[in-house]
N, C-alpha and C positions, 0 to 999 in steps of 0.2 A: 763551527764545532771542532773542537780539538780531538783528534782520534786517540791521543794518549790519555784523554780525560773524558771517558764516555758518560760518566754520571754528573758532570758539571760541578764537581765539588771544589774546584779551584776558583779563587777570586783574586782580583787585583787589590793590592794594599800599598799604601805609601809608607816608605821607611825614611826616617830622619837620620842623617849621618853627621859625623864630625866635619868641620870645615875642611874643604879640599880633600876629602877622603872618599868621595863618591866611587871612584874606580876601584879602590881597595875594598870598599864595602861590597860592591857588586861582585867582584871575583871571590871574596870569602863566602858570601851568601850562596853563590852557585856551587862552589867547591864543597863547603861544609854541610849545607842544608839541602842541596840538590833541588833548588827552586829556580824558576825562570826569573831573570832580572831585566828590566828595561831602564836604560839610562839615556834619556834624550839629550842630544848634544847639538850645538849650533856653532858655526864659525863666528868668532868674535875677535875684534882687534885686541892685541895684547903686546905691549912694548914694541909697537911698530910693525908687527906681523899678525897674520890671521892664524888663529889656533882654534881647535875644537875645545869648547868649554861646555860644562853642563848647562842645559837650558834652565833647570831649576836647581840652583846651587843648594847643596846639603840635603837633597831629596832624590830618591829613586823609587821605582815601582817594582813590586814583587808579585809574581803570580804563584800563589801557594794555596794549599789545602791546610787550613789550620787544625783540622782533625788529625792529619798525619804529621804535620810540623807545628807543634804548639807555639803560640806567640812567645812564650818564655825562651824558646830556642834562639830567637833573634837576639835576645839579651846576651847570649854567649859570644856574639861577634863583637870584638873590642871597639870597632869604630861606629857601631850602630848605637844611637841614643834612645 
């Protein structure tokens, strides 16, 4: 149970982003819409070295109350599709 959300009005949603813009989308969503964002990452080989890369490319998870933050507000973020 989330102490900041006593009435359980927040739910998890999947957000589709532009290619390789997951980090930018996550920061803009947190900054502009004040929602919690989860971007799972995993170490993957990239050009001979291990780097953190999104586990689900082009997708991230948002914990939001759509009554307080309407779905249309997500359209105002330029890298969210």
